[in-house]
FILOLUM-600267 format. One record per residue (C-alpha): residue in three letters; chain; x, z, y. Coordinates in Angstrom, 1 decimal, padded with zeros to 4 digits, m for minus. Layout:
<recs>
+-----+-------+--------+--------+--------+
: res : chain :     px :     pz :     py :
+-----+-------+--------+--------+--------+
: ala :     A :      X :      Z :      Y :
...
+-----+-------+--------+--------+--------+
</recs>
This chain:
<recs>
+-----+-------+--------+--------+--------+
: res : chain :     px :     pz :     py :
+-----+-------+--------+--------+--------+
: unk :     A :  103.6 :  135.6 :  077.0 :
: unk :     A :  104.2 :  132.6 :  078.7 :
: unk :     A :  105.1 :  132.8 :  082.4 :
: unk :     A :  103.8 :  130.0 :  084.3 :
: unk :     A :  105.9 :  128.6 :  087.1 :
: unk :     A :  105.5 :  126.5 :  090.2 :
: unk :     A :  108.6 :  125.0 :  092.0 :
: unk :     A :  108.7 :  124.0 :  095.6 :
: unk :     A :  111.9 :  122.4 :  097.0 :
: unk :     A :  112.1 :  119.0 :  099.1 :
: unk :     A :  115.3 :  118.0 :  097.5 :
: unk :     A :  114.3 :  116.3 :  094.3 :
: unk :     A :  117.4 :  116.7 :  092.4 :
: unk :     A :  117.5 :  120.5 :  092.6 :
: unk :     A :  113.9 :  120.8 :  091.8 :
: unk :     A :  114.4 :  118.5 :  088.7 :
: unk :     A :  117.4 :  120.7 :  087.8 :
: unk :     A :  115.5 :  124.0 :  088.3 :
: unk :     A :  112.6 :  122.7 :  086.2 :
: unk :     A :  114.9 :  121.6 :  083.2 :
: unk :     A :  116.9 :  125.0 :  083.3 :
: unk :     A :  113.8 :  127.0 :  083.5 :
: unk :     A :  111.9 :  124.9 :  080.9 :
: unk :     A :  114.8 :  126.2 :  078.5 :
: unk :     A :  113.5 :  129.8 :  078.6 :
: unk :     A :  111.1 :  130.3 :  075.6 :
: unk :     A :  108.9 :  132.3 :  077.7 :
: unk :     A :  108.6 :  130.0 :  080.8 :
: unk :     A :  106.6 :  126.9 :  081.5 :
: unk :     A :  106.9 :  124.8 :  084.6 :
: unk :     A :  103.4 :  123.7 :  085.3 :
: unk :     A :  103.8 :  122.0 :  088.8 :
: unk :     A :  106.7 :  121.2 :  091.2 :
: unk :     A :  106.2 :  120.0 :  094.9 :
: unk :     A :  108.3 :  118.7 :  097.5 :
: unk :     A :  106.5 :  119.8 :  100.8 :
: unk :     A :  105.7 :  123.1 :  101.9 :
: unk :     A :  102.0 :  122.0 :  102.6 :
: unk :     A :  101.4 :  121.0 :  099.1 :
: unk :     A :  102.2 :  124.6 :  097.7 :
: unk :     A :  098.8 :  126.1 :  098.4 :
: unk :     A :  096.9 :  123.3 :  096.7 :
: unk :     A :  099.2 :  123.2 :  093.9 :
: unk :     A :  098.9 :  126.9 :  093.5 :
: unk :     A :  095.1 :  126.9 :  093.3 :
: unk :     A :  094.9 :  124.0 :  091.0 :
: unk :     A :  097.5 :  125.0 :  088.4 :
: unk :     A :  097.3 :  128.9 :  088.7 :
: unk :     A :  101.1 :  129.8 :  088.1 :
: unk :     A :  102.1 :  133.3 :  087.7 :
: unk :     A :  105.3 :  133.0 :  089.9 :
: unk :     A :  105.9 :  130.5 :  092.5 :
: unk :     A :  109.6 :  129.8 :  093.5 :
: unk :     A :  109.7 :  128.4 :  097.0 :
: unk :     A :  112.5 :  127.1 :  099.2 :
: unk :     A :  112.4 :  128.2 :  102.8 :
: unk :     A :  113.2 :  124.9 :  104.5 :
: unk :     A :  110.7 :  122.1 :  103.5 :
: unk :     A :  108.7 :  119.5 :  105.5 :
: unk :     A :  105.2 :  120.4 :  106.3 :
: unk :     A :  105.1 :  124.1 :  106.5 :
: unk :     A :  108.1 :  126.3 :  105.4 :
: unk :     A :  108.3 :  128.4 :  102.6 :
: unk :     A :  107.9 :  131.7 :  104.5 :
: unk :     A :  104.7 :  130.3 :  106.0 :
: unk :     A :  103.5 :  128.9 :  102.4 :
: unk :     A :  104.0 :  132.4 :  101.2 :
: unk :     A :  101.9 :  134.2 :  103.8 :
: unk :     A :  098.8 :  131.6 :  103.0 :
: unk :     A :  099.5 :  132.4 :  099.2 :
: unk :     A :  099.3 :  136.1 :  099.7 :
: unk :     A :  095.7 :  135.7 :  101.3 :
: unk :     A :  094.5 :  132.9 :  098.9 :
: unk :     A :  096.1 :  133.5 :  095.6 :
: unk :     A :  097.3 :  137.2 :  095.6 :
: unk :     A :  097.8 :  136.9 :  091.9 :
: unk :     A :  100.6 :  134.5 :  092.2 :
: unk :     A :  103.7 :  136.2 :  092.7 :
: unk :     A :  106.2 :  134.6 :  095.3 :
: unk :     A :  109.9 :  134.5 :  094.8 :
: unk :     A :  111.9 :  132.8 :  097.8 :
: unk :     A :  114.7 :  130.7 :  096.4 :
: unk :     A :  117.1 :  129.4 :  099.1 :
: unk :     A :  120.4 :  128.3 :  100.0 :
: unk :     A :  120.0 :  130.5 :  103.4 :
: unk :     A :  120.8 :  134.1 :  102.3 :
: unk :     A :  120.3 :  135.2 :  106.0 :
: unk :     A :  119.3 :  138.9 :  106.5 :
: unk :     A :  116.5 :  137.9 :  109.0 :
: unk :     A :  115.0 :  135.6 :  106.4 :
: unk :     A :  114.7 :  138.1 :  104.0 :
: unk :     A :  113.0 :  140.5 :  106.4 :
: unk :     A :  110.5 :  137.7 :  107.2 :
: unk :     A :  110.0 :  136.7 :  103.6 :
: unk :     A :  109.1 :  140.3 :  102.4 :
: unk :     A :  106.7 :  140.4 :  105.4 :
: unk :     A :  104.9 :  137.4 :  104.3 :
: unk :     A :  104.3 :  138.7 :  100.9 :
: unk :     A :  107.2 :  137.6 :  098.9 :
: unk :     A :  108.5 :  139.9 :  096.0 :
: unk :     A :  111.6 :  138.3 :  095.5 :
: unk :     A :  114.6 :  136.6 :  097.3 :
: unk :     A :  117.0 :  134.9 :  095.4 :
: unk :     A :  120.2 :  132.7 :  096.7 :
: unk :     A :  120.6 :  129.1 :  095.1 :
: unk :     A :  124.0 :  130.1 :  094.0 :
: unk :     A :  122.9 :  132.8 :  091.7 :
: unk :     A :  123.7 :  132.1 :  087.9 :
: unk :     A :  120.6 :  130.8 :  086.1 :
: unk :     A :  120.4 :  134.0 :  084.0 :
: unk :     A :  119.9 :  136.1 :  087.3 :
: unk :     A :  117.0 :  133.7 :  088.2 :
: unk :     A :  115.4 :  134.1 :  085.0 :
: unk :     A :  115.7 :  137.8 :  085.1 :
: unk :     A :  114.3 :  137.8 :  088.8 :
: unk :     A :  111.1 :  135.8 :  087.3 :
: unk :     A :  110.7 :  138.4 :  084.6 :
: unk :     A :  111.2 :  141.3 :  086.7 :
: unk :     A :  108.6 :  140.3 :  089.5 :
: unk :     A :  106.2 :  139.8 :  086.5 :
: unk :     A :  106.8 :  143.3 :  085.5 :
: unk :     A :  105.7 :  144.5 :  089.1 :
: unk :     A :  109.2 :  144.7 :  090.8 :
: unk :     A :  110.5 :  143.6 :  093.8 :
: unk :     A :  113.9 :  141.7 :  093.4 :
: unk :     A :  116.4 :  141.1 :  096.0 :
: unk :     A :  120.0 :  139.9 :  096.1 :
: unk :     A :  122.1 :  143.2 :  096.7 :
: unk :     A :  124.4 :  141.8 :  099.0 :
: unk :     A :  121.8 :  140.5 :  101.1 :
: unk :     A :  119.7 :  143.6 :  101.0 :
: unk :     A :  122.6 :  145.6 :  102.3 :
: unk :     A :  123.3 :  142.8 :  105.2 :
: unk :     A :  119.5 :  143.3 :  106.2 :
: unk :     A :  119.7 :  146.9 :  106.4 :
: unk :     A :  123.0 :  146.7 :  108.6 :
: unk :     A :  121.3 :  144.0 :  110.8 :
: unk :     A :  118.1 :  145.9 :  111.7 :
: unk :     A :  115.1 :  144.3 :  113.0 :
: unk :     A :  115.0 :  141.3 :  115.6 :
: unk :     A :  115.4 :  142.2 :  118.9 :
: unk :     A :  113.6 :  139.3 :  120.2 :
: unk :     A :  110.0 :  139.8 :  121.4 :
: unk :     A :  107.2 :  137.4 :  120.2 :
: unk :     A :  107.1 :  135.6 :  123.5 :
: unk :     A :  111.0 :  135.1 :  123.4 :
: unk :     A :  110.7 :  133.7 :  119.9 :
: unk :     A :  108.0 :  131.2 :  121.5 :
: unk :     A :  110.2 :  130.0 :  124.3 :
: unk :     A :  113.2 :  129.5 :  122.1 :
: unk :     A :  111.1 :  127.6 :  119.6 :
: unk :     A :  109.9 :  125.3 :  122.4 :
: unk :     A :  113.7 :  124.7 :  123.8 :
: unk :     A :  114.5 :  123.4 :  120.2 :
: unk :     A :  113.6 :  119.8 :  121.2 :
: unk :     A :  115.9 :  120.1 :  124.6 :
: unk :     A :  112.9 :  120.5 :  126.7 :
: unk :     A :  113.6 :  121.3 :  130.2 :
: unk :     A :  112.2 :  124.8 :  131.9 :
: unk :     A :  109.2 :  123.0 :  133.4 :
: unk :     A :  108.2 :  121.0 :  130.0 :
: unk :     A :  108.6 :  124.7 :  128.1 :
: unk :     A :  106.4 :  126.1 :  131.1 :
: unk :     A :  103.8 :  123.4 :  130.6 :
: unk :     A :  103.6 :  123.6 :  127.0 :
: unk :     A :  103.3 :  127.5 :  126.8 :
: unk :     A :  101.1 :  127.9 :  130.0 :
: unk :     A :  103.9 :  129.9 :  131.8 :
: unk :     A :  105.5 :  129.8 :  135.2 :
: unk :     A :  108.8 :  128.6 :  135.2 :
: unk :     A :  110.2 :  131.8 :  136.5 :
: unk :     A :  108.7 :  133.5 :  133.4 :
: unk :     A :  110.3 :  130.9 :  131.0 :
: unk :     A :  113.6 :  131.5 :  132.7 :
: unk :     A :  113.3 :  135.3 :  132.5 :
: unk :     A :  112.5 :  135.0 :  128.7 :
: unk :     A :  115.3 :  132.5 :  128.1 :
: unk :     A :  118.0 :  135.1 :  129.7 :
: unk :     A :  116.5 :  137.9 :  127.9 :
: unk :     A :  116.9 :  135.8 :  124.9 :
: unk :     A :  120.5 :  134.7 :  125.6 :
: unk :     A :  121.6 :  138.3 :  126.4 :
: unk :     A :  120.2 :  139.6 :  123.3 :
: unk :     A :  121.9 :  137.2 :  121.1 :
: unk :     A :  125.3 :  137.6 :  123.0 :
: unk :     A :  125.7 :  133.9 :  123.7 :
: unk :     A :  126.0 :  131.9 :  126.8 :
: unk :     A :  123.0 :  129.4 :  126.9 :
: unk :     A :  119.8 :  128.6 :  125.2 :
: unk :     A :  121.1 :  126.4 :  122.7 :
: unk :     A :  123.5 :  128.6 :  121.5 :
: unk :     A :  120.8 :  131.4 :  121.4 :
: unk :     A :  118.7 :  129.2 :  119.3 :
: unk :     A :  121.6 :  128.6 :  116.8 :
: unk :     A :  122.3 :  132.3 :  116.5 :
: unk :     A :  118.8 :  133.4 :  116.3 :
: unk :     A :  118.2 :  130.7 :  113.4 :
: unk :     A :  121.3 :  131.9 :  111.7 :
: unk :     A :  119.9 :  135.5 :  111.8 :
: unk :     A :  116.6 :  134.3 :  110.6 :
: unk :     A :  114.7 :  135.6 :  114.0 :
: unk :     A :  112.8 :  132.3 :  114.3 :
+-----+-------+--------+--------+--------+
</recs>
């Protein structure tokens, strides 16, 4: 049986290299390759791949958001997250979005091919070191509102601007920021944002 693949990565060089490597496998056929997250769903519905290999950080929408939409609109397509960012929080979010595999880009080509075949066989495939780190890290301590406020602070917005954008009082925004700073063990909102990003909590 030929396994039909879709690749989504915003870096053309990586996308082309992956397509070339995977096409060398006798049982693989790359049927589509896209460079934006908001092109993933349309391409999957058009080309009907068996497996979609999605990067996380892409323009439009990220790979995790695309995976969640695919779980609803194309449940027959298995999603494998293929990323540079081997972060525990990303793994937890990927599985929550319906992905059945999570492979870091520095894995060997044989390991990626093996992961594709295993998810086609109904298995979940996760990098072992990342799985151990995820178990050790536990769940994100941030509440949904703390996540909203940190994301709103990403552009350098003032407390007043964040409050206006999220329809909250300035005092409430300060409370959420203080809580997020405490939970990330940092000293200010930008450090908290960096740490939460690194842990895949946002």
